[in-house]
C-alpha positions, 0 to 999 in steps of 0.5 A: 817623218814615218815612225815604226809603231813597233819602237816604244817613243817616250812621252812628250815633253813640254818647252818654254812657252808652252810648246810640246815637243813630240819625240818619236822613235823611227824604226827602218824603212823598206824601200820596196822593189822596182817594179816589173816591166813588160814587153809585147812583141807583135808580128805583121806579115803581108805578102803571098804566101803568108806563112801558116805555122808562125814564128819563133821569137828569142828574147835576150838570146835565152827564151824562145816563144812561138809566135802566131802569124799576125800575132803577139806575145807579151813578156812579163816580169822583166827587169827594167832596161834594154831587152833584145827580141829576135824573130826567127824560123822565117820561111826563105821567101820571107824578109823582115823589115828593120832590125833583127834582133833589135834592142828595145828599152823596158820601163819599169811599171810600164809596157813596151811595144815593138812591131816585126813586119814581115813581107813574103815574097810571091813566087819566082820574085827576088830583092833589088837593092839600089844604092846612091853615092854622091860626091861634092854638091849634088841634088838632095834626092833622085828618083829611081825607076825600075822597067818603065816604071814597074817601080818609081821610088825617091832615093836620097844623095847617098842613101839605100833603097830595097825593092820587092818583090821584083820578078826574076829576069833582067831589068833596066834601072834608070836614075833621074836627074843627073844635072849637067854639071855632074857625072854619073859613073856607069850606064844609065839606065843600066841592067840588073839581074835577079837569077832566081827566086829569092834571089838578089841583084843590086847595083850602085849609082856614083855620082860625081858633082863640082864642090 
């Protein structure tokens, strides 16, 4: 029991058997406010060219702060719970890996962290998007090959793959292996075009397999 010294208490009383009963008067107990939370936002930038001017980071849509390239910023005195940072002011040839904006949970009395990974695409390059959609009992994964092994990447049976930087121009994309009892819709390999710098090209491989 926590007793307030500001409230006088009666004297001890003697019970039968010689036991002493101490009686104290307790005042109101003040519950301290929850400790503030902290969010550390980190930027990691790779590629060519790396922007020297940095970015802007906005928290919960209201507070915008300058963020240095490959730097960090700490948002302090936050309420515990979910917060939404967003990285903006990116050059046209730079991309954020992962969600942007994203949700980060801050814990009272602790520091949470999120890393915005940015890749900048070299001049005269673009991005290639590849999707797979497998129907039936197909293989668990495939291998994507671009331009006779300019890129060679694994991809799931119903999955997405982003490749960059890919030079502007015409590219040959192949999906392997396709089992003999499965049917691939469309050509394999096939032609995918990235028409301009900073542009996009993409294709979807649909594979039908026995149930």
